[in-house]
Wavefront OBJ file of the C-alpha trace (Angstrom):
o trace
v 172.386 27.147 42.063
v 169.500 24.978 43.271
v 171.813 23.253 45.779
v 171.984 26.429 47.878
v 168.177 26.806 48.207
v 167.980 24.793 51.448
v 170.954 26.473 53.221
v 169.633 29.941 52.378
v 166.128 28.985 53.528
v 167.416 27.646 56.850
v 169.577 30.697 57.476
v 166.664 33.073 56.910
v 164.373 31.014 59.173
v 166.890 30.790 62.013
v 167.825 34.455 61.838
v 165.129 35.133 64.460
v 164.957 31.948 66.510
v 162.232 33.108 68.894
v 159.905 33.917 65.993
v 160.707 30.545 64.461
v 159.831 28.720 67.695
v 156.590 30.603 68.219
v 155.545 30.036 64.597
v 156.169 26.288 64.794
v 154.254 26.105 68.088
v 151.338 28.022 66.566
v 151.212 25.733 63.532
v 151.500 22.646 65.777
v 148.585 23.777 67.939
v 146.460 24.578 64.876
v 147.238 21.156 63.369
v 146.516 19.431 66.693
v 143.130 21.156 67.002
v 142.197 20.165 63.451
v 143.405 16.585 63.984
v 141.536 16.381 67.298
v 138.279 17.485 65.649
v 138.722 15.013 62.803
v 139.752 12.324 65.320
v 136.612 13.034 67.314
v 134.526 12.613 64.172
v 136.258 9.320 63.313
v 135.701 8.152 66.892
v 132.009 9.032 66.624
v 131.705 7.219 63.300
v 133.361 4.093 64.692
v 131.225 4.283 67.825
v 127.834 4.576 66.182
v 128.542 1.783 63.688
v 130.496 -0.533 65.998
v 127.737 -3.025 66.876
v 126.570 -3.181 63.254
v 130.057 -3.951 61.944
v 131.072 -6.284 64.773
v 127.935 -8.414 64.406
v 129.584 -10.261 61.537
v 126.415 -10.647 59.449
v 125.660 -9.760 55.845
v 122.084 -8.452 55.926
v 119.890 -6.515 58.359
v 116.097 -6.691 58.102
v 114.210 -3.934 59.919
v 111.088 -1.803 60.005
v 110.703 0.710 57.200
v 112.328 4.127 57.592
v 114.684 3.029 60.390
v 117.054 6.004 60.659
v 119.812 4.502 62.816
v 120.623 1.421 64.879
v 119.461 3.066 68.108
v 116.059 3.945 66.654
v 114.844 0.569 65.446
v 111.163 -0.223 65.979
v 109.293 -3.472 66.517
v 108.710 -6.046 63.770
v 106.997 -9.453 64.144
v 109.222 -12.190 65.480
v 108.181 -14.610 62.729
v 110.195 -12.473 60.307
v 113.167 -14.588 61.449
v 111.637 -17.752 59.924
v 110.558 -15.890 56.822
v 114.061 -14.563 56.189
v 115.664 -17.933 56.962
v 113.462 -19.585 54.288
v 114.716 -17.297 51.497
v 117.085 -19.104 49.062
v 120.677 -18.037 49.659
v 120.248 -17.307 53.390
v 122.485 -19.579 55.475
v 120.818 -18.648 58.769
v 118.902 -15.851 60.421
v 118.436 -14.741 64.020
v 116.774 -11.883 65.856
v 118.023 -8.875 67.783
v 115.972 -6.666 70.080
v 116.853 -3.082 70.972
v 114.832 -0.879 73.306
v 115.143 1.884 75.858
v 114.721 1.183 79.551
v 115.389 2.617 83.012
v 118.203 1.258 85.168
v 117.694 1.583 88.909
v 121.024 2.516 90.506
v 121.619 0.801 93.870
v 121.575 4.286 95.436
v 118.140 4.993 93.987
v 118.653 7.181 90.921
v 117.242 6.104 87.556
v 119.398 6.026 84.446
v 118.305 5.736 80.830
v 119.918 2.727 79.137
v 119.587 0.890 75.840
v 118.825 -2.826 75.951
v 120.418 -5.155 73.377
v 118.628 -8.508 73.376
v 120.619 -11.340 71.773
v 119.359 -14.525 70.138
v 120.742 -18.058 70.549
v 124.054 -17.467 68.748
v 124.595 -14.182 70.622
v 125.216 -12.344 67.341
v 125.438 -8.586 67.900
v 126.857 -9.003 71.390
v 130.018 -7.493 72.890
v 133.183 -8.343 70.946
v 135.581 -7.950 73.877
v 135.056 -9.015 77.465
v 136.989 -7.890 80.511
v 135.304 -10.408 82.811
v 132.614 -13.067 82.584
v 131.277 -14.683 79.395
v 128.776 -13.611 76.756
v 126.943 -16.930 77.180
v 125.959 -15.847 80.689
v 123.188 -13.626 79.295
v 121.190 -16.747 78.426
v 120.665 -17.217 82.156
v 117.522 -15.585 83.612
v 117.844 -11.909 84.640
v 121.528 -11.791 83.622
v 123.119 -8.868 81.768
v 126.489 -7.614 80.565
v 127.519 -3.961 80.893
v 130.638 -2.152 79.750
v 133.458 -1.370 82.146
v 133.254 2.316 81.218
v 129.826 2.533 82.823
v 130.479 0.637 86.050
v 130.426 3.728 88.225
v 127.422 5.233 86.423
v 125.410 2.033 86.872
v 126.714 1.273 90.356
v 127.953 -2.264 89.606
v 131.552 -3.378 89.982
v 131.696 -7.160 90.312
v 130.167 -10.267 88.774
v 126.969 -11.107 90.609
v 126.160 -7.508 91.563
v 122.476 -6.705 91.189
v 120.343 -3.756 90.118
v 116.840 -3.307 88.709
v 115.267 -2.447 85.365
v 111.533 -1.916 85.039
v 111.004 -3.631 88.403
v 112.934 -6.768 87.393
v 116.287 -7.897 88.735
v 119.405 -7.458 86.620
v 122.342 -9.640 87.646
v 125.804 -8.788 86.293
v 127.130 -11.726 84.272
v 130.057 -9.960 82.635
v 131.809 -6.721 81.793
v 132.515 -5.823 78.187
v 135.433 -3.668 77.085
v 135.369 -0.851 74.554
v 131.637 -1.019 73.765
v 130.712 2.648 73.594
v 127.510 4.387 72.590
v 127.105 7.517 70.496
v 124.214 8.677 72.671
v 126.384 8.251 75.817
v 123.633 6.023 77.277
v 124.996 2.618 78.363
v 124.286 -0.513 76.346
v 122.926 -3.380 78.431
v 123.431 -6.766 76.747
v 121.161 -9.661 77.608
v 119.074 -12.343 75.878
v 115.919 -11.540 73.923
v 113.792 -13.289 76.551
v 115.360 -11.236 79.341
v 115.132 -8.067 77.255
v 111.365 -8.507 76.902
v 111.053 -8.316 80.703
v 112.916 -5.017 80.668
v 111.106 -3.560 77.630
v 107.450 -2.699 78.289
v 106.999 -1.360 74.742
v 107.587 -4.843 73.219
v 105.423 -7.938 73.430
v 106.640 -11.538 73.333
v 106.193 -11.834 69.572
v 108.262 -8.803 68.595
v 111.914 -8.081 67.911
v 113.735 -5.148 66.299
v 116.057 -6.657 63.692
v 116.621 -9.873 61.792
v 120.300 -10.555 61.202
v 121.176 -12.931 58.356
v 124.281 -14.487 56.909
v 124.463 -15.383 53.257
v 125.486 -18.815 52.015
v 128.994 -19.048 50.480
v 129.404 -17.819 46.903
v 126.018 -16.060 46.952
v 125.724 -12.346 46.192
v 124.295 -10.417 49.163
v 122.489 -7.923 46.916
v 120.646 -10.733 45.120
v 119.507 -12.186 48.432
v 118.474 -8.754 49.660
v 116.304 -8.261 46.580
v 114.680 -11.669 47.120
v 113.856 -10.792 50.723
v 112.329 -7.462 49.654
v 110.230 -9.244 47.026
v 108.995 -11.988 49.356
v 108.346 -10.040 52.592
v 106.200 -6.920 52.888
v 106.517 -3.869 55.146
v 110.214 -4.233 55.886
v 113.490 -2.670 54.810
v 116.568 -4.710 53.970
v 120.107 -3.337 54.093
v 123.543 -4.868 53.849
v 125.838 -4.330 56.821
v 127.770 -1.617 54.994
v 124.569 0.164 53.967
v 123.127 0.092 57.480
v 126.392 1.308 59.015
v 126.543 4.128 56.455
v 122.939 5.118 57.152
v 123.524 5.277 60.907
v 126.663 7.344 60.417
v 124.946 9.754 58.020
v 122.051 10.223 60.409
v 124.231 11.143 63.383
v 126.856 13.049 61.414
v 124.691 14.971 58.949
v 121.027 14.971 59.893
v 121.750 15.931 63.498
v 124.320 18.549 62.421
v 127.002 17.284 64.804
v 129.386 16.130 62.078
v 129.130 19.370 60.112
v 130.112 21.357 63.211
v 133.149 19.129 63.759
v 134.259 19.458 60.119
v 133.896 23.240 60.160
v 135.917 23.471 63.380
v 138.655 21.277 61.900
v 138.857 23.438 58.772
v 139.042 26.570 60.906
v 141.962 25.051 62.805
v 143.833 24.434 59.561
v 143.053 27.919 58.288
v 144.337 29.476 61.513
v 147.580 27.575 60.986
v 147.754 28.799 57.400
v 147.228 32.417 58.491
v 149.931 32.130 61.174
v 152.348 30.700 58.644
v 151.474 33.258 55.969
v 152.081 36.183 58.317
v 155.379 34.759 59.519
v 156.658 34.003 56.032
v 155.700 37.482 54.849
v 157.518 39.035 57.819
v 160.607 36.930 57.081
v 160.464 37.961 53.421
v 160.209 41.645 54.348
v 163.110 41.335 56.804
v 165.267 39.855 54.043
v 163.917 41.825 51.101
v 167.323 43.413 50.547
v 168.898 39.962 50.493
v 166.413 38.817 47.861
v 167.203 41.927 45.797
v 170.921 41.158 46.109
v 170.353 37.580 44.938
v 168.431 38.872 41.940
v 171.221 41.341 41.175
v 173.742 38.505 41.343
v 171.833 36.614 38.688
v 169.535 34.370 40.717
v 166.318 33.623 38.846
v 162.963 34.438 40.437
v 162.176 30.715 40.242
v 165.032 30.036 42.674
v 163.734 32.666 45.071
v 160.280 31.090 44.919
v 161.859 27.767 45.809
v 163.492 29.382 48.832
v 160.141 30.664 50.090
v 158.457 27.316 49.421
v 161.240 25.505 51.261
v 160.724 27.809 54.247
v 156.972 27.231 54.157
v 157.259 23.451 53.987
v 159.911 23.445 56.719
v 157.704 25.427 59.081
v 154.655 23.319 58.197
v 156.549 20.042 58.492
v 157.883 20.863 61.948
v 154.443 22.000 63.083
v 152.790 18.852 61.706
v 155.319 16.577 63.437
v 154.822 18.242 66.814
v 151.043 18.434 66.326
v 150.929 14.734 65.419
v 152.824 13.817 68.595
v 150.313 15.814 70.636
v 147.401 14.190 68.793
v 148.545 10.606 69.339
v 149.176 11.392 73.004
v 145.594 12.669 73.195
v 144.373 9.475 71.477
v 146.010 7.372 74.174
v 144.641 9.603 76.930
v 141.082 9.377 75.549
v 141.147 5.630 74.868
v 138.933 4.935 77.881
v 136.583 7.870 77.381
v 132.996 7.417 76.086
v 133.989 8.755 72.647
v 137.749 8.459 72.019
v 139.887 10.280 69.489
v 140.638 7.865 66.654
v 142.075 7.991 63.172
v 142.969 5.801 60.212
v 146.047 5.851 57.946
v 143.937 7.307 55.127
v 142.517 10.079 57.311
v 145.949 10.905 58.748
v 147.605 11.100 55.334
v 144.748 13.196 53.977
v 145.016 15.646 56.880
v 148.785 15.938 56.473
v 148.452 16.457 52.706
v 145.812 19.155 53.232
v 147.997 20.867 55.833
v 150.972 20.903 53.470
v 148.769 22.391 50.752
v 147.839 25.124 53.237
v 151.563 25.684 53.781
v 152.136 26.108 50.061
v 149.139 28.433 49.770
v 150.418 30.491 52.706
v 153.678 31.172 50.860
v 151.806 32.922 48.052
v 151.904 36.353 49.733
v 155.680 36.181 50.113
v 156.174 34.965 46.551
v 153.975 37.811 45.335
v 156.261 40.313 47.091
v 159.252 38.783 45.308
v 157.477 39.071 41.941
v 157.332 42.847 42.463
v 160.952 43.094 43.546
v 163.321 45.174 41.386
v 166.993 44.113 41.720
v 168.055 47.719 41.118
v 166.912 48.517 44.672
v 170.047 46.848 46.001
v 172.076 49.790 44.637
v 169.867 52.526 46.140
v 171.196 54.418 49.091
l 1 2 3 4 5 6 7 8 9 10 11 12 13 14 15 16 17 18 19 20 21 22 23 24 25 26 27 28 29 30 31 32 33 34 35 36 37 38 39 40 41 42 43 44 45 46 47 48 49 50 51 52 53 54 55 56 57 58 59 60 61 62 63 64 65 66 67 68 69 70 71 72 73 74 75 76 77 78 79 80 81 82 83 84 85 86 87 88 89 90 91 92 93 94 95 96 97 98 99 100 101 102 103 104 105 106 107 108 109 110 111 112 113 114 115 116 117 118 119 120 121 122 123 124 125 126 127 128 129 130 131 132 133 134 135 136 137 138 139 140 141 142 143 144 145 146 147 148 149 150 151 152 153 154 155 156 157 158 159 160 161 162 163 164 165 166 167 168 169 170 171 172 173 174 175 176 177 178 179 180 181 182 183 184 185 186 187 188 189 190 191 192 193 194 195 196 197 198 199 200 201 202 203 204 205 206 207 208 209 210 211 212 213 214 215 216 217 218 219 220 221 222 223 224 225 226 227 228 229 230 231 232 233 234 235 236 237 238 239 240 241 242 243 244 245 246 247 248 249 250 251 252 253 254 255 256 257 258 259 260 261 262 263 264 265 266 267 268 269 270 271 272 273 274 275 276 277 278 279 280 281 282 283 284 285 286 287 288 289 290 291 292 293 294 295 296 297 298 299 300 301 302 303 304 305 306 307 308 309 310 311 312 313 314 315 316 317 318 319 320 321 322 323 324 325 326 327 328 329 330 331 332 333 334 335 336 337 338 339 340 341 342 343 344 345 346 347 348 349 350 351 352 353 354 355 356 357 358 359 360 361 362 363 364 365 366 367 368 369 370 371 372 373 374 375 376 377 378
């Protein structure tokens, strides 16, 4: 008897093909909207933790109460030597971040964020379209991302602009280095960055980046640094990335809005599916009564409704996923792209299928109340 569940389900669904098509389209759009909102959140998370994770270090030393990477404040430059002297630290270097004004060749001023790199260029761009990261060691030389060429008014190596009255010569173009604040990152050396950062003096930096010696526990080294050096905060790379993400996603309220919108998209899809399944059940209520009269168990009828629900949801999810991945490709060069991970994708699909099952409850409830004797009335 169970072998006929699928054929009966398909026949009922295809009885009204236009309704079937419109339902699948509605579910696909709802899934796409939810996936797009989640993809936007994943893109934001990856964007605001990208420099932290791509730096390739184990520990970040910073001023106390630093909320996010973009909001670091000055610490003494000799912290580099202090951290490097701690047992278990393989090496340590500085990083300077500050806000500045970029003078567009046409005259307008643009807020930018300076990233000043130390000798090993740790924390610099991880992909280059043109030029070399080592170029920033040269006086007045910077690297900007290709996404901001038009905004900054520079298009070729050697082009010049101004920051804080000092020349800025283009020594390279990075690729895929985005900012959560939408303000361009300008990579240069620490010495150059000090010329562009009036709020810093020559003996200040923003972060100390450290790598741990092999076979040494990072948490042990972090505790040693905290014990030996006062008025600082020490975080592992994962902890600092998590803090930055939490600040932008939760404390600013942006992430909560995205999550709520995504959930609303899924719920809209569930409502669309629930209404359609209930309408299909009502259209075929006499057929269900006949099946009951012929000896079909209510469990089999529930399986028919569930099969219909999962079929509608599956088709909608497939089409919505195609739309989502097309949108990911289209947004790849935008300031904040749509991104996802296998875990996020599987979780979203699983949640959507659960919504499909929940949506079938109204139809199953109608079957529970069905009396097979009604097939003989009239």
